[in-house]
MDTraj code that builds the backbone (N, CA, C; nanometers):
import mdtraj as md
import numpy as np

residues = "MET ILE GLN ALA LEU ASN ASP HIS VAL ILE VAL ASP ILE ILE PRO GLU GLU ASP ILE LYS THR GLU ALA GLY ILE ILE LEU PRO GLY THR VAL VAL ASN HIS PRO GLN CYS TYR GLY LYS VAL ILE SER VAL GLY PRO LYS VAL ASP GLN ASP VAL GLY VAL GLY ASP ILE ILE VAL PHE ALA LYS HIS GLY GLY GLN THR VAL MET LEU ASN ASN LYS VAL GLN LYS VAL LEU LYS LEU PRO GLU ILE TYR GLY VAL VAL LYS LYS".split()
xyz = np.array([
    [-2.6044, 2.9957, 3.3258],
    [-2.6512, 2.9344, 3.4370],
    [-2.7873, 2.9992, 3.5241],
    [-2.8636, 2.9315, 3.5495],
    [-3.0064, 2.9986, 3.5826],
    [-2.9743, 2.9591, 3.7483],
    [-3.0300, 3.0474, 3.8055],
    [-3.0246, 3.0798, 3.9596],
    [-3.1904, 3.0298, 4.0071],
    [-3.2035, 2.9176, 4.0819],
    [-3.3310, 2.8751, 4.1346],
    [-3.3718, 2.9765, 4.2414],
    [-3.5140, 3.0282, 4.2438],
    [-3.5528, 3.1105, 4.3322],
    [-3.6575, 3.0425, 4.4218],
    [-3.6874, 3.1047, 4.5643],
    [-3.7482, 3.0615, 4.6379],
    [-3.7554, 2.9079, 4.6909],
    [-3.8648, 2.8379, 4.6968],
    [-3.8459, 2.6832, 4.6805],
    [-3.8261, 2.5895, 4.5702],
    [-3.7795, 2.6318, 4.4340],
    [-3.7780, 2.5738, 4.3130],
    [-3.6420, 2.5305, 4.3077],
    [-3.6251, 2.4084, 4.2352],
    [-3.4686, 2.3210, 4.2194],
    [-3.4848, 2.3079, 4.0705],
    [-3.3415, 2.3540, 4.0124],
    [-3.3384, 2.3384, 3.8614],
    [-3.2378, 2.2042, 3.8803],
    [-3.2763, 2.1236, 3.7523],
    [-3.2009, 2.0116, 3.7191],
    [-3.1878, 1.9933, 3.5721],
    [-3.0656, 1.9243, 3.5388],
    [-3.0453, 1.8753, 3.4401],
    [-3.1149, 1.7302, 3.3865],
    [-3.1825, 1.7122, 3.3096],
    [-3.2540, 1.5714, 3.2771],
    [-3.1651, 1.4821, 3.2647],
    [-3.1626, 1.3527, 3.3170],
    [-3.0689, 1.2457, 3.2776],
    [-3.1514, 1.1638, 3.1833],
    [-3.1268, 1.1405, 3.0540],
    [-3.1934, 1.0870, 2.9628],
    [-3.2175, 0.9238, 2.9946],
    [-3.3430, 0.8928, 3.0009],
    [-3.3485, 0.7108, 2.9950],
    [-3.2599, 0.6467, 2.9596],
    [-3.2109, 0.6531, 2.8622],
    [-3.1056, 0.5531, 2.7785],
    [-2.9778, 0.5705, 2.8679],
    [-2.9457, 0.6753, 2.9769],
    [-2.8445, 0.6702, 3.0426],
    [-2.8651, 0.5838, 3.1686],
    [-3.0032, 0.5073, 3.2060],
    [-3.0183, 0.4807, 3.3285],
    [-2.9516, 0.3156, 3.3165],
    [-2.8816, 0.2950, 3.4216],
    [-2.7920, 0.1526, 3.4423],
    [-2.8668, 0.0647, 3.5734],
    [-2.8963, -0.0694, 3.5595],
    [-2.9329, -0.1369, 3.6384],
    [-2.8212, -0.1624, 3.7645],
    [-2.8530, -0.2138, 3.8788],
    [-2.7476, -0.2314, 3.9844],
    [-2.6381, -0.3294, 3.9138],
    [-2.6619, -0.3878, 3.7999],
    [-2.5464, -0.4617, 3.7673],
    [-2.4817, -0.4050, 3.6717],
    [-2.5267, -0.2881, 3.6522],
    [-2.4298, -0.1900, 3.5510],
    [-2.4626, -0.2290, 3.3937],
    [-2.5755, -0.2627, 3.3712],
    [-2.6329, -0.2787, 3.2358],
    [-2.7088, -0.1574, 3.2156],
    [-2.6794, -0.0941, 3.0800],
    [-2.7562, 0.0063, 3.0652],
    [-2.8718, -0.0080, 2.9799],
    [-3.0082, 0.0384, 3.0159],
    [-3.1101, -0.0063, 2.9516],
    [-3.1502, 0.1113, 2.8590],
    [-3.1842, 0.0557, 2.7167],
    [-3.2071, 0.1255, 2.6038],
    [-3.3173, 0.2108, 2.6340],
    [-3.3585, 0.3278, 2.5869],
    [-3.4890, 0.4137, 2.5985],
    [-3.5951, 0.3355, 2.5483],
    [-3.5859, 0.2409, 2.4564],
    [-3.7056, 0.1660, 2.4084],
    [-3.7695, 0.0639, 2.5016],
    [-3.6796, 0.0352, 2.5910],
    [-3.7175, -0.0768, 2.6687],
    [-3.7474, -0.0130, 2.8245],
    [-3.6897, 0.0932, 2.8642],
    [-3.7433, 0.1826, 2.9918],
    [-3.8635, 0.2685, 2.9405],
    [-3.9762, 0.2466, 3.0391],
    [-4.0599, 0.3564, 3.0355],
    [-4.1371, 0.3580, 3.1704],
    [-4.0367, 0.4468, 3.2393],
    [-4.0553, 0.4652, 3.3815],
    [-4.1531, 0.6077, 3.3736],
    [-4.2523, 0.5964, 3.4702],
    [-4.3687, 0.7015, 3.5315],
    [-4.2840, 0.8254, 3.5774],
    [-4.1393, 0.8102, 3.5997],
    [-4.0766, 0.9172, 3.6689],
    [-3.9422, 0.9384, 3.5833],
    [-3.8774, 1.0664, 3.6223],
    [-3.7575, 1.0851, 3.5391],
    [-3.6548, 1.1050, 3.6703],
    [-3.5271, 1.1017, 3.5991],
    [-3.4099, 1.1553, 3.7066],
    [-3.3498, 1.2681, 3.6667],
    [-3.2842, 1.3475, 3.7413],
    [-3.2398, 1.4654, 3.7100],
    [-3.1000, 1.4955, 3.7915],
    [-3.0100, 1.5596, 3.7406],
    [-2.8771, 1.6325, 3.8446],
    [-2.9151, 1.7572, 3.8877],
    [-2.9345, 1.7939, 4.0173],
    [-2.9840, 1.9157, 4.0454],
    [-2.8234, 2.0299, 4.0229],
    [-2.8644, 2.1214, 3.9526],
    [-2.7617, 2.2077, 3.9325],
    [-2.7966, 2.3480, 4.0224],
    [-2.9014, 2.3785, 4.0680],
    [-2.9139, 2.4861, 4.1450],
    [-3.0496, 2.4601, 4.2472],
    [-3.0311, 2.5373, 4.3409],
    [-3.1483, 2.5185, 4.4490],
    [-3.1870, 2.6767, 4.5082],
    [-3.3022, 2.6956, 4.5276],
    [-3.3223, 2.8075, 4.5666],
    [-3.3173, 2.8297, 4.7198],
    [-3.3382, 2.9426, 4.7644],
    [-3.2928, 2.9632, 4.9135],
    [-3.4032, 2.9226, 5.0153],
    [-3.5415, 2.8832, 4.9733],
    [-3.6038, 2.8110, 5.0694],
    [-3.6151, 2.6610, 5.0796],
    [-3.5190, 2.6131, 5.0037],
    [-3.5180, 2.4466, 4.9693],
    [-3.4198, 2.4278, 5.1002],
    [-3.4827, 2.3216, 5.1833],
    [-3.4211, 2.2738, 5.2906],
    [-3.2978, 2.1859, 5.2662],
    [-3.2178, 2.1322, 5.3339],
    [-3.0989, 2.0767, 5.3295],
    [-3.1177, 1.9523, 5.2712],
    [-3.2324, 1.8582, 5.2551],
    [-3.2292, 1.7619, 5.1825],
    [-3.1918, 1.7448, 5.0813],
    [-3.1982, 1.8494, 4.9939],
    [-3.1710, 1.8524, 4.8379],
    [-3.0571, 1.9731, 4.8214],
    [-2.9456, 1.9191, 4.7435],
    [-2.8392, 1.9865, 4.7416],
    [-2.7744, 1.9985, 4.5816],
    [-2.7133, 2.0822, 4.5417],
    [-2.6413, 2.0899, 4.3932],
    [-2.5772, 1.9419, 4.3733],
    [-2.5684, 1.8680, 4.2719],
    [-2.5013, 1.7663, 4.2489],
    [-2.5946, 1.6241, 4.2876],
    [-2.6991, 1.6700, 4.3703],
    [-2.7805, 1.5274, 4.3591],
    [-2.8262, 1.4815, 4.2671],
    [-2.8321, 1.3485, 4.2526],
    [-2.9373, 1.2852, 4.1763],
    [-3.0877, 1.2650, 4.2178],
    [-3.1801, 1.3281, 4.1692],
    [-3.3304, 1.3354, 4.2319],
    [-3.4346, 1.2377, 4.1317],
    [-3.5479, 1.2068, 4.1821],
    [-3.6441, 1.1365, 4.0917],
    [-3.7808, 1.2382, 4.1257],
    [-3.8142, 1.2405, 4.0055],
    [-3.9533, 1.3356, 3.9946],
    [-4.0196, 1.2888, 3.8886],
    [-4.1714, 1.3539, 3.9011],
    [-4.2768, 1.2820, 3.8063],
    [-4.2178, 1.3277, 3.6731],
    [-4.2450, 1.2243, 3.5519],
    [-4.1982, 1.2560, 3.4411],
    [-4.2600, 1.4150, 3.3557],
    [-4.3953, 1.4158, 3.3915],
    [-4.4492, 1.5365, 3.3533],
    [-4.4603, 1.6600, 3.4437],
    [-4.3969, 1.6446, 3.5470],
    [-4.3925, 1.7604, 3.6627],
    [-4.3012, 1.8491, 3.6145],
    [-4.3291, 1.9658, 3.6888],
    [-4.2075, 2.0942, 3.6637],
    [-4.2532, 2.1777, 3.5173],
    [-4.1650, 2.2489, 3.5085],
    [-4.1743, 2.3298, 3.3691],
    [-4.0343, 2.2926, 3.2901],
    [-4.0488, 2.2753, 3.1800],
    [-3.9296, 2.2479, 3.1037],
    [-3.8783, 2.3837, 3.0441],
    [-3.7297, 2.3850, 3.0578],
    [-3.6770, 2.5096, 3.0021],
    [-3.5586, 2.4768, 2.9119],
    [-3.5468, 2.5582, 2.8108],
    [-3.4088, 2.5314, 2.7359],
    [-3.3340, 2.6511, 2.7408],
    [-3.2063, 2.6097, 2.7847],
    [-3.0755, 2.7088, 2.8404],
    [-2.9743, 2.6433, 2.7603],
    [-2.8927, 2.7300, 2.6889],
    [-2.7690, 2.6580, 2.6193],
    [-2.7921, 2.5550, 2.5600],
    [-2.8797, 2.5194, 2.4858],
    [-2.9044, 2.3867, 2.4064],
    [-2.9050, 2.2843, 2.5046],
    [-2.9693, 2.2843, 2.6251],
    [-2.9776, 2.2039, 2.7189],
    [-3.1263, 2.2005, 2.7771],
    [-3.1908, 2.0866, 2.7723],
    [-3.3164, 2.0916, 2.8583],
    [-3.2878, 2.0633, 3.0128],
    [-3.3818, 2.1569, 3.0471],
    [-3.3653, 2.1435, 3.1930],
    [-3.5053, 2.1690, 3.2509],
    [-3.5354, 2.1244, 3.3902],
    [-3.6703, 2.1269, 3.4447],
    [-3.6458, 2.2126, 3.5716],
    [-3.7378, 2.3014, 3.5935],
    [-3.7690, 2.3640, 3.6954],
    [-3.8853, 2.3421, 3.8224],
    [-3.8334, 2.2711, 3.9074],
    [-3.9294, 2.1966, 3.9999],
    [-3.9456, 2.2688, 4.1179],
    [-4.0643, 2.2586, 4.1806],
    [-4.0776, 2.2982, 4.3338],
    [-4.0739, 2.1546, 4.4244],
    [-3.9878, 2.1915, 4.5357],
    [-3.9625, 2.1380, 4.6101],
    [-4.0878, 2.0329, 4.6440],
    [-4.2116, 2.0400, 4.6808],
    [-4.3077, 1.9219, 4.6673],
    [-4.3029, 1.8065, 4.5467],
    [-4.2706, 1.8655, 4.4191],
    [-4.2706, 1.7590, 4.3145],
    [-4.1504, 1.6479, 4.3049],
    [-4.0913, 1.6914, 4.4116],
    [-3.9517, 1.5993, 4.4083],
    [-3.9886, 1.4595, 4.4820],
    [-3.9804, 1.3776, 4.4100],
    [-4.0005, 1.2212, 4.5103],
    [-3.9137, 1.1990, 4.5885],
    [-3.7736, 1.1996, 4.5467],
    [-3.6552, 1.1872, 4.6549],
    [-3.5264, 1.2198, 4.6191],
    [-3.4332, 1.1891, 4.6787],
    [-3.2732, 1.2040, 4.6377],
    [-3.2478, 1.0282, 4.6338],
    [-3.1505, 1.0118, 4.5092],
    [-3.1059, 0.8864, 4.4975],
    [-2.9700, 0.8650, 4.5906],
    [-2.9766, 0.7679, 4.6769],
    [-2.8390, 0.7450, 4.7583],
    [-2.7927, 0.6341, 4.7032],
    [-2.6557, 0.6156, 4.7142],
    [-2.5990, 0.5030, 4.6562],
    [-2.5551, 0.4033, 4.7576],
])
top = md.Topology()
chain = top.add_chain()
for i, resn in enumerate(residues, 1):
    res = top.add_residue(resn, chain, resSeq=i)
    for name in ("N", "CA", "C"):
        top.add_atom(name, md.element.get_by_symbol(name[0]), res)
traj = md.Trajectory(xyz[None], top)
């Protein structure tokens, strides 16, 4: 596992093909072309405020942050200002 530093957040990217509509329909990646990505927060730095926490699903720019590979998983390292918001149910 990687520990985020300062104002950074580390997320596991949620593939577009895993995105569901409100009705529960899974949209295939060939249909979905969002300008944003979704990710599950796995680590937050000590300077990140209480609005983002481990386990949250967040929305961020598709080409934002830095992509890293750890244990055969693609993850993103984002700065707090690169996060658009937290998905609430």
